[in-house]
Phi, psi and omega in degrees: 000316182295334185291346181296334179294336188263004180298141183295136174075015177291161180264151171304141173305147185305323180299319181290324178297315177299320180295316181303307187276347169291325179281336180302318182297335180271349183249347182248127178296318181295320179293326181289323187269349186235185185255133175276141178235156173296136183237123176287151181300328180270000177102170179234158171236121181254131178265138176236144181238122176264097184264085182285329179285149174275169176294155185255130175279127181244117177281170180299127179070009178273155181281140178279149181253180185243131176272167182233069178285150174260127183252131178221162179228148177233127179269131176250101181252122183294145173252154182263132173238150181223155177213130181215154178203167182265144171225163178300145181289001171298340176303324183296332187255006178286159177289165179304317181296319180294322179295317178297323178296317179296316181292329177295318179290324176297320182296327179294315177294322179296320178300318180299317181288323177296319180297312177299321180298319177302311180298311185297315181291314184285330179279319192239349178070031181239160173288120185303326184283319184265338184076007181266148179301139180247126183299329181293344183249009188301326184246023181218045177220153185293325180300330180269322189266335180267101186271347180277125181225153172233126179273129186292151173241118183301132181086355179227038183298330177295327178288333175302313183295318178300319179294322179294317179296324181298337179297339183255359186297327184277357184255134172269358186274324187246143173240124179288115184227009180198152180217122172249130183228152177287159181297321180296326179288322175301317179298317180297318178294324180293338180277345183292142179253159180300322177206171180296335183259000183254149175258009182275130181292138178290323178234078183299336180290348181260356182285154177061027174069028183292147172281146183229157173254332181206164178221117184052037178086353179266129178301130188215159176210150180246132184203136178293344180295337182299322181249028182303144173064037180060027176298150178280355181294135176245331180200153175233125185226147178158204182261098185283001169292344179266014173234126179235147178214159178192178180218148173281131191290345177283113180240093183293142174225137176222146174252118184257113184268347185230161173088199183226073188289346183235009178075017182254013179110162184297130182298314182298322181296328181261007181055049183228163168232162183244127177253126181229137176234148178232150177220149179246112186231139182224160180205163178216132172262102189290334180202111181297335181285354179277000185226156174223148179249139170261124188238161179290158181293000000 
């Protein structure tokens, strides 16, 4: 009976899948600042309408006019990510309850890595493990699609944010509703003082590496993924209604008792088994002009 947990290609129990992606929202800046959508295994296509014209007032017996909306579509196709590691083969002989406990702890770590992976891939278009550009992500990352940038000025980081927001002032289309920033940028903002003669912090909520939910009323999050892989990015700001993400609920998990699945030597020889999980996660940047990046000098 206990061996059914070890069948190849079995799925994570539904509770663990829910648990995994419930934690993703707390570990990913993009997931925290944007809206999750149901994602089909074969992907979704989202339609967007740019309605630049206002509604038309029609008087009694007057002729109605025609608006000129721009219609575009964005395909959200899930990509597969995997994470695996070795454990002692004592796992094979554990009770059903012990195995579920081990997998629950594994799911927590897996959630953290999937969440970071979502940010890293969507922000920078690279493979999270290798840090190398991935062709599959070439047209679905902020570094490529968000062309609006503000170059930071040391000691005036608060003005960087004001300048970035000003890029959207002339538009009725976008509302700035989120800010994701690198840890180093949080530190820089935390060092700013109210004035040259004051020792009072301009943003006291950012001192000592504190976690934040908002900054000056703007929804915000701090994450090392923003500047991952020595990226020059310091912050991403904009209308996060134009970013959607989701996951396919099938999350395969397998326990591999034989062979050398990771190139680290024969499992049996080392008295080990290999646990691997896969997830299918997708996202869409509906309009790159809805975002701006603050970058290093």
